[in-house]
C-alpha positions in Angstrom: -4.3 3.4 -6.7 -4.5 -0.6 -6.3 -3.0 -1.7 -9.2 0.5 -0.7 -8.3 1.8 -0.5 -4.8 4.6 -1.4 -3.4 6.3 -0.4 -6.1 8.1 2.6 -4.7 7.6 1.4 -1.0 9.8 -1.9 -1.6 12.2 -2.1 -4.4 11.2 -5.7 -5.5 7.6 -5.1 -6.7 9.2 -2.9 -9.6 8.8 -6.6 -11.5 5.3 -7.3 -10.7 4.4 -3.8 -10.5 0.5 -4.5 -10.3 -2.4 -5.3 -7.6 0.1 -5.3 -4.7 -0.7 -2.3 -2.6 -1.0 1.4 -2.5 1.3 3.5 -4.1 3.5 5.9 -2.1 3.9 7.5 -5.5 0.3 8.7 -7.6 0.5 8.1 -11.7 0.3 10.8 -14.1 -3.1 9.5 -15.6 -5.1 10.6 -18.9 -6.9 9.4 -21.2 -5.9 8.3 -24.7 -7.2 6.9 -28.1 -4.5 3.8 -29.5 -5.7 0.5 -31.9 -9.1 1.7 -31.8 -10.0 1.5 -28.6 -9.7 4.1 -25.9 -7.5 3.5 -22.7 -6.6 4.8 -19.6 -3.0 5.3 -19.7 -1.4 5.6 -15.7 2.1 6.9 -16.0 4.7 6.3 -13.3 7.9 6.6 -15.7 7.1 7.3 -19.8 4.7 6.3 -21.6 4.3 7.4 -25.5 3.2 6.2 -28.6 6.1 5.9 -31.9 6.8 4.2 -34.8 9.1 1.3 -34.0 10.5 -2.1 -36.6 8.2 -0.7 -39.1 5.3 -0.1 -37.4 3.3 2.1 -35.3 3.2 1.3 -31.3 2.9 2.1 -27.9 5.7 2.3 -25.8 5.2 1.3 -21.8 8.2 2.4 -19.0 7.2 1.8 -15.9 3.4 2.2 -17.4 0.6 0.6 -17.7 -2.7 0.7 -20.1 -6.1 -0.4 -19.4 -9.0 -0.8 -21.8 -11.9 1.5 -21.6 -15.9 1.2 -22.1 -16.3 -2.5 -21.7 -15.4 -5.4 -19.7 -13.9 -8.6 -20.9 -15.2 -12.0 -19.4 -14.3 -15.0 -22.5 -12.6 -14.3 -25.8 -9.1 -13.7 -26.9 -6.3 -10.8 -26.1 -4.1 -10.4 -29.2 -0.8 -8.6 -29.2 2.8 -7.9 -30.6 5.2 -7.5 -27.9 9.0 -5.9 -28.6 11.6 -4.7 -26.4 14.9 -3.0 -27.2 17.1 -4.6 -24.5 16.4 -8.0 -22.6 14.9 -6.7 -19.0 11.4 -6.2 -17.8 8.4 -8.0 -16.6 5.9 -6.5 -19.4 2.3 -8.7 -20.1 -0.8 -8.2 -19.2 -4.2 -8.4 -16.5 -7.3 -9.6 -17.6 -10.4 -9.7 -15.4 -9.3 -7.6 -13.3 -11.1 -5.7 -10.5 -10.6 -2.9 -8.2 -9.7 -5.1 -5.5 -6.6 -6.2 -6.4 -8.1 -9.5 -8.2 -7.5 -10.5 -11.4 -5.5 -13.1 -13.8 -2.1 -11.9 -14.9 0.0 -12.9 -17.6 3.7 -11.3 -18.5 7.3 -12.4 -19.9 10.8 -12.0 -18.4 12.9 -11.1 -21.1 15.7 -11.5 -19.4 15.0 -15.1 -18.7 14.6 -15.9 -22.5 14.9 -19.4 -23.1 14.7 -20.6 -19.2 11.6 -22.1 -17.5 10.5 -19.0 -16.0 10.7 -16.9 -19.4 7.3 -16.9 -19.4 4.6 -16.9 -16.4 0.9 -17.3 -15.3 -0.2 -16.1 -12.0 -3.5 -14.6 -10.2 -3.5 -12.0 -8.0 -5.5 -12.0 -4.7 -6.7 -8.9 -2.5 -3.6 -7.2 -4.3 -0.9 -10.0 -4.0 1.4 -11.6 -6.7 1.3 -15.2 -5.9 4.5 -16.2 -8.2 6.8 -18.0 -5.8 4.0 -20.1 -4.9 3.3 -21.5 -8.7 6.0 -22.5 -10.3 4.9 -25.7 -11.8 5.7 -26.7 -15.6 1.3 -25.0 -15.9 2.6 -22.0 -14.6 5.6 -20.9 -15.9 8.0 -22.3 -18.9 10.8 -21.5 -21.4 10.0 -19.5 -24.2 13.0 -17.8 -26.6 12.1 -14.1 -26.2 14.8 -12.3 -27.9 14.7 -8.2 -28.6 14.4 -6.0 -31.7 12.0 -8.6 -32.8 7.8 -8.5 -32.8 6.5 -11.5 -30.7 3.0 -12.5 -31.2 1.0 -13.3 -27.9 -2.5 -14.9 -27.9 -4.7 -15.6 -24.9 -7.7 -17.5 -25.4 -10.1 -17.7 -22.4 -13.3 -19.5 -21.7 -15.1 -20.5 -19.0 -12.5 -20.5 -16.4 -10.0 -21.9 -18.6 -7.1 -20.7 -20.7 -4.6 -20.9 -23.7 -1.3 -18.7 -23.8 0.0 -18.6 -27.0 3.9 -17.0 -27.2 5.3 -17.6 -30.9 3.7 -20.6 -31.4 0.1 -19.7 -32.5 -0.7 -23.5 -33.1 1.0 -25.4 -29.7 -0.1 -22.6 -26.3 2.9 -22.1 -24.3 0.8 -22.3 -21.3 -2.4 -24.1 -20.6 -4.5 -23.4 -17.4 -6.7 -25.8 -16.4 -8.4 -23.4 -14.1 -8.0 -19.4 -13.4 -7.5 -18.9 -9.9 -9.3 -16.3 -9.3 -13.3 -16.2 -9.1 -13.7 -13.2 -11.1 -15.6 -13.9 -14.1 -14.7 -10.6 -15.9 -13.1 -7.0 -15.5 -10.4 -5.0 -16.8 -7.8 -5.8 -19.4 -4.4 -3.8 -18.8 -1.0 -4.2 -20.8 1.7 -2.9 -18.7 5.5 -2.8 -19.0 7.6 -2.6 -15.4 11.2 -3.8 -15.2 13.8 -4.7 -12.7 15.4 -2.6 -10.1 17.7 -0.3 -11.5 17.3 -1.5 -15.2 15.1 0.6 -16.6 14.6 -0.2 -20.2 10.5 -0.4 -21.2 8.4 -2.4 -24.0 6.5 -2.0 -26.7 3.1 -3.2 -27.9 1.3 -3.0 -31.4 -1.3 -4.9 -32.9 -3.7 -5.1 -30.1 -7.1 -6.6 -30.5 -9.4 -7.8 -27.6 -12.4 -9.4 -28.8 -15.1 -12.2 -28.4 -14.7 -16.3 -29.5 -15.0 -16.8 -32.6 -18.1 -19.5 -33.5 -15.9 -23.2 -33.0 -13.2 -21.1 -31.3 -12.1 -22.3 -27.7 -9.4 -23.3 -25.3 -8.1 -26.6 -26.7 -5.1 -27.1 -25.2 -4.1 -29.8 -22.3 -2.6 -29.9 -19.2 1.4 -30.3 -18.7 1.9 -33.3 -15.8 2.1 -31.8 -12.3 4.3 -33.8 -9.3 1.3 -35.3 -7.3 0.6 -33.6 -4.4 1.2 -36.1 -1.1 -1.6 -37.3 1.0 0.2 -36.2 3.7 0.0 -32.6 2.9 -2.6 -30.5 5.6 -5.3 -29.6 3.3 -7.0 -26.7 6.4 -5.5 -24.6 8.0 -6.8 -21.5 10.6 -5.6 -18.0 9.4 -6.0 -15.1 11.4 -6.3 -11.8 10.8 -2.9 -9.5 10.1 -0.7 -8.0 12.3 2.6 -6.0 12.5 5.7 -8.6 12.0 7.3 -6.4 14.6 4.8 -8.1 17.4 7.1 -11.1 17.7 10.8 -9.8 17.3 13.1 -11.0 20.0 10.5 -13.0 21.5 10.7 -16.8 21.5 7.2 -17.5 23.1 4.2 -16.8 21.8 2.0 -14.1 23.5 -1.1 -15.3 24.8 -2.7 -11.3 24.2 -1.9 -11.6 20.6 -3.2 -14.8 19.9 -6.1 -13.0 21.7 -6.6 -9.9 19.6 -6.6 -12.0 16.3 -10.1 -13.4 14.6 -9.5 -16.5 13.1 -10.9 -18.1 9.9 -10.7 -21.9 8.1 -8.4 -21.8 5.1 -8.1 -24.5 2.3 -4.8 -25.0 0.2 -4.9 -24.3 -3.6 -4.6 -27.2 -5.8 -0.8 -27.5 -5.4 -1.4 -27.6 -1.4 -0.1 -24.7 -0.6 -2.1 -22.2 1.0 -2.2 -19.1 -0.7 -2.8 -16.3 2.6 -3.5 -13.6 0.2 -7.4 -15.4 -0.9 -8.3 -15.1 3.1 -6.4 -11.5 3.9 -4.5 -8.2 2.3 -1.5 -7.3 3.1 -0.5 -3.7 4.0 2.6 -2.0 4.9 2.1 -2.6 9.2 0.0 -6.0 8.3 2.3 -8.4 6.4 2.2 -11.1 9.1 -0.9 -13.9 10.1 -0.8 -17.1 12.2 -1.2 -20.2 10.9 -2.2 -23.4 12.9 -3.7 -26.5 13.5 -4.3 -28.6 16.6 -2.7 -32.1 16.4 -4.4 -34.6 19.2 -1.9 -37.3 19.9 -3.0 -40.6 22.2 0.7 -40.4 23.4 3.7 -38.4 24.2 5.1 -38.6 21.0 8.1 -36.6 18.8 7.2 -36.6 14.9 8.4 -34.6 11.6 6.8 -32.0 10.4 7.8 -30.8 5.9 6.7 -27.1 5.4 7.8 -24.6 2.8 6.8 -20.6 3.5 7.0 -17.4 1.9 8.7 -15.1 3.1 9.5 -15.4 6.3 8.6 -17.7 9.1 8.2 -18.7 12.6 7.3 -22.0 13.9 5.8 -22.7 17.1 4.7 -25.7 19.1 2.7 -25.2 22.0 3.8 -21.5 22.0 7.2 -21.8 22.1 9.3 -21.1 19.2 10.9 -23.9 17.4 12.1 -22.6 14.0 12.7 -19.4 11.8 13.7 -19.1 8.6 14.0 -16.3 5.9 13.0 -17.2 2.1 12.8 -14.4 0.6 13.7 -13.8 -3.3 17.0 -13.2 -3.3 17.6 -13.6 1.0 20.4 -15.9 -0.1 21.9 -14.9 -3.5 21.3 -13.1 -6.0 19.4 -16.2 -7.9 17.5 -17.6 -4.9 13.9 -17.3 -5.9 12.5 -18.1 -2.6 9.6 -20.6 -4.7 7.3 -23.0 -1.9 8.3 -26.5 -1.6 8.7 -29.0 1.6 12.2 -28.1 1.5 12.6 -27.4 5.5 11.3 -29.5 9.1 10.5 -29.1 12.2 10.5 -31.7 14.9 7.5 -31.8 17.0 7.9 -32.7 20.5 4.0 -33.9 21.3 2.1 -33.7 24.7 -0.9 -36.5 25.1 -4.0 -34.7 24.3 -4.0 -31.6 22.3 -0.7 -29.6 20.8 -1.1 -26.5 19.2 1.3 -25.8 15.7 1.4 -22.3 14.4 3.4 -20.3 11.7 3.9 -16.9 11.8 3.9 -16.5 7.6 5.7 -12.6 7.1 5.5 -11.5 3.8 7.5 -9.4 1.1 7.4 -9.9 -2.2 6.5 -12.5 -4.9 3.5 -14.8 -2.5 2.3 -15.0 0.5 2.3 -18.8 1.2 2.4 -22.1 3.8 2.7 -25.1 2.9 2.8 -28.1 5.6 2.6 -32.0 5.7 3.4 -34.8 8.9 4.2 -38.0 6.8 3.5 -40.1 10.0 0.1 -39.8 11.2 -0.3 -43.0 13.4 -2.1 -42.0 16.5 -2.4 -38.3 15.7 -5.8 -36.8 15.1 -5.2 -33.1 12.6 -7.8 -30.8 12.5 -7.7 -27.3 11.9 
């Protein structure tokens, strides 16, 4: 099933565990009744109904619970959450479809009180994207705590959402624009853990309902950094291929360029190109080419600042000028690999057309590229 892919194949994907690629081990599947609703239960670990902290609850450990019989469009998703240990990624998908597209909110118990203790993201074509969206409207600090019930309420109206955690008056997160194109879909609760830390979590008092009269999204977005005008807004993205085709080659093979297909692609509102919006990842199809054409009036040298996830090779007129690895934990155990304008490459441009290509490879957390040229004098940039 598409929801859990790469969990078993790639250790890192245990943490998000939803909608990323087809699982190598199929889950144990059953239909159950809980909280007055019918559910599809999928277990990679353990799931059972049991008493916890004075109430009846559903315990999920590497498992997910999908509401049956009705799609969710607008409305309210309410539940209480508890964990015995401060580890894990526990939350809910909504407007979720069979193609790996949906909205997701989860908490990181092990990051309680830190800026990334909560997280909203979109999953597109089976790939989560938290490394591409780490701003103040995507994640925020909330004290979580263990062995206590934490109330959560998600209010969804049109393409907006307010997400409340503990404080039911002021939303922890206000989502001004939900990032998928889905206007309805499944509701799925889940609990997955960090690698080698199997703990699980408890859900109780689950209620999925329509909006009441006068009820709706009322939050306001936090201020975000302005996207520079010099950020490239449109790229061309190739069809995916195996990263192994680029290994030990420092000149981009023309036969590879001839073998792929291309499409125009727009960046997100934060300037980052979310590659998963335009193509689907697979175990041997985890790399794409992202390109622009830079026409220069004269031979010149310019700097391109960029960010990427997870690995990148940058080519100027077919010659490799940069290689980088920004994968989660690739540099130290706290390295997140979030995308920003942290790297730069010097472009030695010829007079006339110059092809700038980034080969971007993905493993976990978001497949993206961000680029800008501050000095555009005498240049024409097009996809």
